[in-house]
Structures are given as structure tokens and as C-alpha cells.
VOTORTOR-58808 format. One record per residue (C-alpha): x, y, z; residue number from 1. Coordinates in steps of 0.2 Angstrom, whole numbers, plus 5000, padded with zeros to 4 digits. Last residue first. Example, Ala and Ser with C-alpha at 12.3 -4.5 7.8 and 13.67 -1.06 7.14 Angstrom:
// VOTORTOR-58808
px->5068&py->4995&pz->5036&sero->2
px->5062&py->4978&pz->5039&sero->1
//
This chain:
// VOTORTOR-58808
px->4928&py->5143&pz->5106&sero->303
px->4933&py->5161&pz->5105&sero->302
px->4924&py->5166&pz->5088&sero->301
px->4935&py->5176&pz->5076&sero->300
px->4943&py->5161&pz->5067&sero->299
px->4924&py->5156&pz->5060&sero->298
px->4927&py->5143&pz->5047&sero->297
px->4944&py->5138&pz->5052&sero->296
px->4941&py->5137&pz->5071&sero->295
px->4923&py->5129&pz->5069&sero->294
px->4931&py->5117&pz->5056&sero->293
px->4945&py->5113&pz->5069&sero->292
px->4931&py->5110&pz->5083&sero->291
px->4924&py->5097&pz->5071&sero->290
px->4939&py->5088&pz->5067&sero->289
px->4944&py->5087&pz->5086&sero->288
px->4924&py->5080&pz->5089&sero->287
px->4924&py->5069&pz->5075&sero->286
px->4941&py->5060&pz->5080&sero->285
px->4955&py->5062&pz->5066&sero->284
px->4963&py->5046&pz->5062&sero->283
px->4952&py->5036&pz->5051&sero->282
px->4957&py->5016&pz->5051&sero->281
px->4965&py->5007&pz->5036&sero->280
px->4966&py->5010&pz->5018&sero->279
px->4960&py->4994&pz->5009&sero->278
px->4955&py->4982&pz->5024&sero->277
px->4948&py->4996&pz->5033&sero->276
px->4936&py->5002&pz->5016&sero->275
px->4931&py->4985&pz->5016&sero->274
px->4926&py->4985&pz->5034&sero->273
px->4917&py->5002&pz->5034&sero->272
px->4899&py->4998&pz->5036&sero->271
px->4891&py->5014&pz->5033&sero->270
px->4878&py->5024&pz->5041&sero->269
px->4864&py->5034&pz->5031&sero->268
px->4851&py->5040&pz->5043&sero->267
px->4837&py->5051&pz->5037&sero->266
px->4839&py->5065&pz->5025&sero->265
px->4827&py->5080&pz->5025&sero->264
px->4810&py->5084&pz->5019&sero->263
px->4801&py->5071&pz->5031&sero->262
px->4802&py->5085&pz->5044&sero->261
px->4806&py->5087&pz->5063&sero->260
px->4813&py->5104&pz->5065&sero->259
px->4827&py->5106&pz->5077&sero->258
px->4834&py->5119&pz->5089&sero->257
px->4851&py->5124&pz->5093&sero->256
px->4857&py->5137&pz->5107&sero->255
px->4873&py->5147&pz->5105&sero->254
px->4889&py->5146&pz->5115&sero->253
px->4901&py->5143&pz->5099&sero->252
px->4907&py->5126&pz->5106&sero->251
px->4891&py->5121&pz->5113&sero->250
px->4881&py->5123&pz->5097&sero->249
px->4893&py->5113&pz->5088&sero->248
px->4892&py->5100&pz->5101&sero->247
px->4873&py->5101&pz->5100&sero->246
px->4874&py->5100&pz->5082&sero->245
px->4885&py->5084&pz->5082&sero->244
px->4873&py->5076&pz->5094&sero->243
px->4857&py->5080&pz->5083&sero->242
px->4865&py->5072&pz->5067&sero->241
px->4870&py->5056&pz->5076&sero->240
px->4887&py->5049&pz->5074&sero->239
px->4894&py->5033&pz->5069&sero->238
px->4914&py->5034&pz->5071&sero->237
px->4925&py->5024&pz->5059&sero->236
px->4924&py->5039&pz->5046&sero->235
px->4915&py->5035&pz->5029&sero->234
px->4923&py->5031&pz->5011&sero->233
px->4913&py->5015&pz->5007&sero->232
px->4921&py->5005&pz->4993&sero->231
px->4919&py->5000&pz->4975&sero->230
px->4934&py->4993&pz->4965&sero->229
px->4929&py->4993&pz->4947&sero->228
px->4931&py->4977&pz->4936&sero->227
px->4945&py->4980&pz->4933&sero->226
px->4955&py->4987&pz->4947&sero->225
px->4959&py->5002&pz->4957&sero->224
px->4965&py->4997&pz->4973&sero->223
px->4982&py->5006&pz->4972&sero->222
px->4971&py->5024&pz->4971&sero->221
px->4961&py->5018&pz->4986&sero->220
px->4978&py->5017&pz->4996&sero->219
px->4986&py->5033&pz->4989&sero->218
px->4969&py->5043&pz->4992&sero->217
px->4968&py->5037&pz->5012&sero->216
px->4977&py->5051&pz->5019&sero->215
px->4968&py->5064&pz->5008&sero->214
px->4952&py->5057&pz->5014&sero->213
px->4958&py->5056&pz->5032&sero->212
px->4963&py->5074&pz->5032&sero->211
px->4947&py->5079&pz->5024&sero->210
px->4937&py->5073&pz->5039&sero->209
px->4925&py->5059&pz->5038&sero->208
px->4908&py->5059&pz->5045&sero->207
px->4900&py->5043&pz->5048&sero->206
px->4881&py->5046&pz->5048&sero->205
px->4866&py->5041&pz->5061&sero->204
px->4849&py->5052&pz->5060&sero->203
px->4843&py->5049&pz->5078&sero->202
px->4830&py->5052&pz->5070&sero->201
px->4816&py->5042&pz->5062&sero->200
px->4805&py->5059&pz->5060&sero->199
px->4819&py->5067&pz->5051&sero->198
px->4831&py->5081&pz->5059&sero->197
px->4831&py->5097&pz->5050&sero->196
px->4841&py->5112&pz->5059&sero->195
px->4831&py->5126&pz->5067&sero->194
px->4838&py->5143&pz->5061&sero->193
px->4845&py->5155&pz->5075&sero->192
px->4860&py->5162&pz->5063&sero->191
px->4874&py->5154&pz->5072&sero->190
px->4864&py->5139&pz->5073&sero->189
px->4861&py->5137&pz->5055&sero->188
px->4879&py->5142&pz->5050&sero->187
px->4883&py->5129&pz->5061&sero->186
px->4873&py->5116&pz->5052&sero->185
px->4878&py->5122&pz->5036&sero->184
px->4897&py->5117&pz->5044&sero->183
px->4890&py->5099&pz->5047&sero->182
px->4886&py->5099&pz->5028&sero->181
px->4904&py->5102&pz->5023&sero->180
px->4916&py->5116&pz->5025&sero->179
px->4935&py->5118&pz->5019&sero->178
px->4942&py->5117&pz->5035&sero->177
px->4934&py->5099&pz->5037&sero->176
px->4920&py->5090&pz->5030&sero->175
px->4915&py->5075&pz->5022&sero->174
px->4898&py->5065&pz->5026&sero->173
px->4897&py->5048&pz->5018&sero->172
px->4908&py->5047&pz->5002&sero->171
px->4906&py->5032&pz->4991&sero->170
px->4924&py->5028&pz->4982&sero->169
px->4923&py->5020&pz->4966&sero->168
px->4939&py->5014&pz->4961&sero->167
px->4946&py->5011&pz->4944&sero->166
px->4958&py->5002&pz->4934&sero->165
px->4956&py->5007&pz->4915&sero->164
px->4952&py->4992&pz->4903&sero->163
px->4944&py->5003&pz->4892&sero->162
px->4926&py->4993&pz->4891&sero->161
px->4928&py->4986&pz->4909&sero->160
px->4932&py->5003&pz->4916&sero->159
px->4920&py->5011&pz->4905&sero->158
px->4905&py->5000&pz->4911&sero->157
px->4908&py->5002&pz->4929&sero->156
px->4910&py->5021&pz->4926&sero->155
px->4895&py->5021&pz->4918&sero->154
px->4884&py->5013&pz->4930&sero->153
px->4892&py->5023&pz->4945&sero->152
px->4888&py->5039&pz->4935&sero->151
px->4869&py->5032&pz->4934&sero->150
px->4869&py->5029&pz->4952&sero->149
px->4873&py->5047&pz->4956&sero->148
px->4861&py->5055&pz->4944&sero->147
px->4848&py->5044&pz->4953&sero->146
px->4854&py->5048&pz->4970&sero->145
px->4855&py->5068&pz->4966&sero->144
px->4841&py->5072&pz->4954&sero->143
px->4827&py->5076&pz->4967&sero->142
px->4839&py->5086&pz->4980&sero->141
px->4830&py->5087&pz->4998&sero->140
px->4817&py->5073&pz->4999&sero->139
px->4825&py->5065&pz->4984&sero->138
px->4841&py->5060&pz->4993&sero->137
px->4840&py->5041&pz->4995&sero->136
px->4834&py->5035&pz->4979&sero->135
px->4839&py->5018&pz->4980&sero->134
px->4853&py->5006&pz->4980&sero->133
px->4853&py->4989&pz->4988&sero->132
px->4868&py->4984&pz->4999&sero->131
px->4883&py->4977&pz->4990&sero->130
px->4894&py->4991&pz->4995&sero->129
px->4889&py->4988&pz->5016&sero->128
px->4877&py->4999&pz->5023&sero->127
px->4876&py->4999&pz->5043&sero->126
px->4858&py->4996&pz->5047&sero->125
px->4851&py->5011&pz->5057&sero->124
px->4837&py->5014&pz->5044&sero->123
px->4839&py->5006&pz->5029&sero->122
px->4837&py->5020&pz->5015&sero->121
px->4842&py->5013&pz->4998&sero->120
px->4859&py->5018&pz->4995&sero->119
px->4866&py->5030&pz->4982&sero->118
px->4868&py->5045&pz->4994&sero->117
px->4883&py->5034&pz->5001&sero->116
px->4891&py->5047&pz->4988&sero->115
px->4903&py->5044&pz->4972&sero->114
px->4919&py->5049&pz->4970&sero->113
px->4927&py->5040&pz->4955&sero->112
px->4945&py->5036&pz->4955&sero->111
px->4955&py->5033&pz->4939&sero->110
px->4971&py->5022&pz->4936&sero->109
px->4985&py->5020&pz->4924&sero->108
px->4979&py->5033&pz->4914&sero->107
px->4978&py->5026&pz->4894&sero->106
px->4959&py->5030&pz->4894&sero->105
px->4960&py->5047&pz->4898&sero->104
px->4947&py->5053&pz->4885&sero->103
px->4938&py->5038&pz->4887&sero->102
px->4937&py->5041&pz->4906&sero->101
px->4932&py->5059&pz->4904&sero->100
px->4918&py->5055&pz->4891&sero->99
px->4911&py->5042&pz->4903&sero->98
px->4912&py->5056&pz->4917&sero->97
px->4903&py->5069&pz->4905&sero->96
px->4890&py->5055&pz->4902&sero->95
px->4885&py->5052&pz->4921&sero->94
px->4887&py->5068&pz->4931&sero->93
px->4886&py->5082&pz->4918&sero->92
px->4874&py->5074&pz->4906&sero->91
px->4863&py->5065&pz->4920&sero->90
px->4863&py->5082&pz->4929&sero->89
px->4858&py->5095&pz->4915&sero->88
px->4846&py->5083&pz->4908&sero->87
px->4837&py->5080&pz->4926&sero->86
px->4836&py->5098&pz->4932&sero->85
px->4839&py->5099&pz->4950&sero->84
px->4856&py->5108&pz->4948&sero->83
px->4867&py->5097&pz->4957&sero->82
px->4882&py->5095&pz->4947&sero->81
px->4897&py->5084&pz->4954&sero->80
px->4915&py->5085&pz->4950&sero->79
px->4926&py->5074&pz->4960&sero->78
px->4935&py->5063&pz->4948&sero->77
px->4952&py->5060&pz->4953&sero->76
px->4962&py->5054&pz->4937&sero->75
px->4980&py->5048&pz->4938&sero->74
px->4995&py->5046&pz->4927&sero->73
px->4990&py->5059&pz->4914&sero->72
px->4992&py->5059&pz->4894&sero->71
px->4974&py->5066&pz->4891&sero->70
px->4977&py->5082&pz->4894&sero->69
px->4960&py->5092&pz->4896&sero->68
px->4957&py->5107&pz->4881&sero->67
px->4947&py->5097&pz->4869&sero->66
px->4936&py->5089&pz->4884&sero->65
px->4919&py->5097&pz->4878&sero->64
px->4904&py->5088&pz->4886&sero->63
px->4897&py->5105&pz->4889&sero->62
px->4890&py->5099&pz->4907&sero->61
px->4909&py->5096&pz->4911&sero->60
px->4911&py->5115&pz->4912&sero->59
px->4931&py->5119&pz->4909&sero->58
px->4943&py->5132&pz->4915&sero->57
px->4957&py->5122&pz->4918&sero->56
px->4970&py->5128&pz->4930&sero->55
px->4988&py->5121&pz->4930&sero->54
px->4993&py->5121&pz->4949&sero->53
px->5011&py->5127&pz->4955&sero->52
px->5006&py->5134&pz->4971&sero->51
px->5004&py->5152&pz->4964&sero->50
px->4994&py->5145&pz->4951&sero->49
px->4981&py->5137&pz->4963&sero->48
px->4980&py->5155&pz->4974&sero->47
px->4978&py->5164&pz->4958&sero->46
px->4965&py->5152&pz->4951&sero->45
px->4954&py->5153&pz->4966&sero->44
px->4950&py->5172&pz->4965&sero->43
px->4943&py->5171&pz->4947&sero->42
px->4926&py->5165&pz->4953&sero->41
px->4917&py->5157&pz->4938&sero->40
px->4932&py->5144&pz->4939&sero->39
px->4921&py->5130&pz->4929&sero->38
px->4933&py->5117&pz->4936&sero->37
px->4949&py->5106&pz->4931&sero->36
px->4965&py->5107&pz->4941&sero->35
px->4979&py->5099&pz->4932&sero->34
px->4992&py->5095&pz->4944&sero->33
px->5010&py->5091&pz->4943&sero->32
px->5015&py->5082&pz->4958&sero->31
px->5025&py->5084&pz->4974&sero->30
px->5020&py->5101&pz->4981&sero->29
px->5002&py->5101&pz->4973&sero->28
px->4996&py->5084&pz->4980&sero->27
px->4989&py->5093&pz->4997&sero->26
px->4982&py->5109&pz->4988&sero->25
px->4973&py->5099&pz->4975&sero->24
px->4966&py->5087&pz->4988&sero->23
px->4960&py->5102&pz->5000&sero->22
px->4951&py->5108&pz->4984&sero->21
px->4943&py->5092&pz->4979&sero->20
px->4930&py->5089&pz->4995&sero->19
px->4924&py->5106&pz->4996&sero->18
px->4923&py->5110&pz->4977&sero->17
px->4935&py->5120&pz->4968&sero->16
px->4945&py->5106&pz->4961&sero->15
px->4929&py->5099&pz->4953&sero->14
px->4938&py->5087&pz->4943&sero->13
px->4958&py->5083&pz->4947&sero->12
px->4970&py->5079&pz->4934&sero->11
px->4987&py->5071&pz->4941&sero->10
px->5004&py->5069&pz->4932&sero->9
px->5013&py->5059&pz->4944&sero->8
px->5030&py->5063&pz->4955&sero->7
px->5021&py->5060&pz->4970&sero->6
px->5006&py->5050&pz->4979&sero->5
px->5010&py->5046&pz->4995&sero->4
px->5009&py->5031&pz->5007&sero->3
px->5007&py->5017&pz->4995&sero->2
px->5000&py->5000&pz->5000&sero->1
//
């Protein structure tokens, strides 16, 4: 199992996103990194170029990869579109991913970032990679789960057709200094807004810190295979949403309230057995990671 990714030409899509941006910054010092994103905000470009990153303004929904280098050693596909429009989201998340794999067919490895939002809701049952798939996120994002399932199907097909070693990593609740779903809850608490909670609460999840995602990337890339390796990517600790919200509220000394509603996501908790065999255990305890996130997002607050 490799400990580092270094000396490679690495193409990273969705490079300005919550999950991918810390990956870009982590890999830039030791690799030749090509960051693909829409770059509608020009500010990240100067910062990334200062770190030696080549920024490629590309909208995958346009299905035009003419400016994207094909001769790369590794593709990390973190791009995701959540427009709520079926044609746009299927085109950008599924069709574009297949075209990207064909474009980079000579790459030694392709990692596709998926989501545990592809699973059929199963209460508090820890979901394994072989469990049934379903429309998990329809209550808040009507196109998300189906377009992510479609993307996985395309990735699995292209992996076989092209002979391109592939890993599909299903993220649970990624978070860190660059934000995440718990950061949304933090902002709601600071604004005095109630946090949505399902009638089946406690709503259990496996938050994973960006440091652990970055640390596990080499092993996940090494696990790429034909047919594709599919693995959950959640933290080792199972945490209730109301528990982490109360912890955040305690940190910032604000009250927290909850709105019990069916218009939210209920439990999606992961069986991490396969990921632990591939990449080991997570290292960042969720309370430590949340404290770091609050400090990074709101350094003006005294915790």
C-alpha cells in the first residue's frame, strides 16, 4: 500500500469544490496537478497557480474535453452537478464522466468520487457496498441519488470496456476546514435557524475529515481494478446529527433547535469493513475535526 502520491501528472475535476480543493492543495507540492473546474470565481485561480497548479476552465456539462490533457498518470474525479434539472445532472454527472474516462483511457488509474446517497434508505443498518441502491436524497435533492447511480453505472461500464483500473469511493459526510454539511449546520445555529431532523431520528452518519480522505487516497488509488473496486468512504465513528449539532452549539455558545420533518435525509451509516482493509482506520476523531472546522470557518469566535 502506497503512503504518498508523488511525481505524477494528476488530473483533478471539481477542483474548487469542498472535497477536491484540499486534495489539490495537498498533491500540488509533489505532483504536476491539472485542476479542472468552471472557475467562475477567478480568485481561486491565482492561489492555485501560485502553488504550481495548472487551472483548466472547463464545464463538464458542455461535454467538451478538447483542452483537457489525456496523457496523465491519475484521474481523481470529484466533479458533481446538483442543479435539480434531470437533463443537466445526468449529462454532467454520468455522460461527462464516461467521456472523461474515454479521453484519459491510457491513465494507469481512475478514482471516481461517488456518494452513500446511492443507497436505499435502511434505517440504522450499516450499509455495505453490496446493499440495495435507491433514491436516498430525493427529499432535498430530487436528481442527486439517481444521477450518482447513473454515473456509477457508466464508470463501471467504461472501466471494463477501456480496461481502465478504477475505484469508486462512496463518500458519507465529508467535512473539514473547507466546510461540509456540518458547516451548514454551524451556520444555521449561528443564524438562529432550526436544523432539520427526520421523524426516524436519531439520524446516524459517519462523518470523515478531509485529512483522512487525503491520507487514504494513495491506498484507494492502489486498489483500482478491472472490474471497478467499490468502497465506502466514511469515518469509523457513527454520530447522530443532533449530537454533532449540540456539540457545535456548545462550542459557539449558542442555542440549537430542531425541526422534525420528512423533507430531509434520514440515517445513512456505513459498514467500513472493506475500506479498513484497503486503507486502514480514520485518524481524526469527529469532535476534534469539528472543533478545527469551527475555528477555520469562524476564527473570530472564541471556542
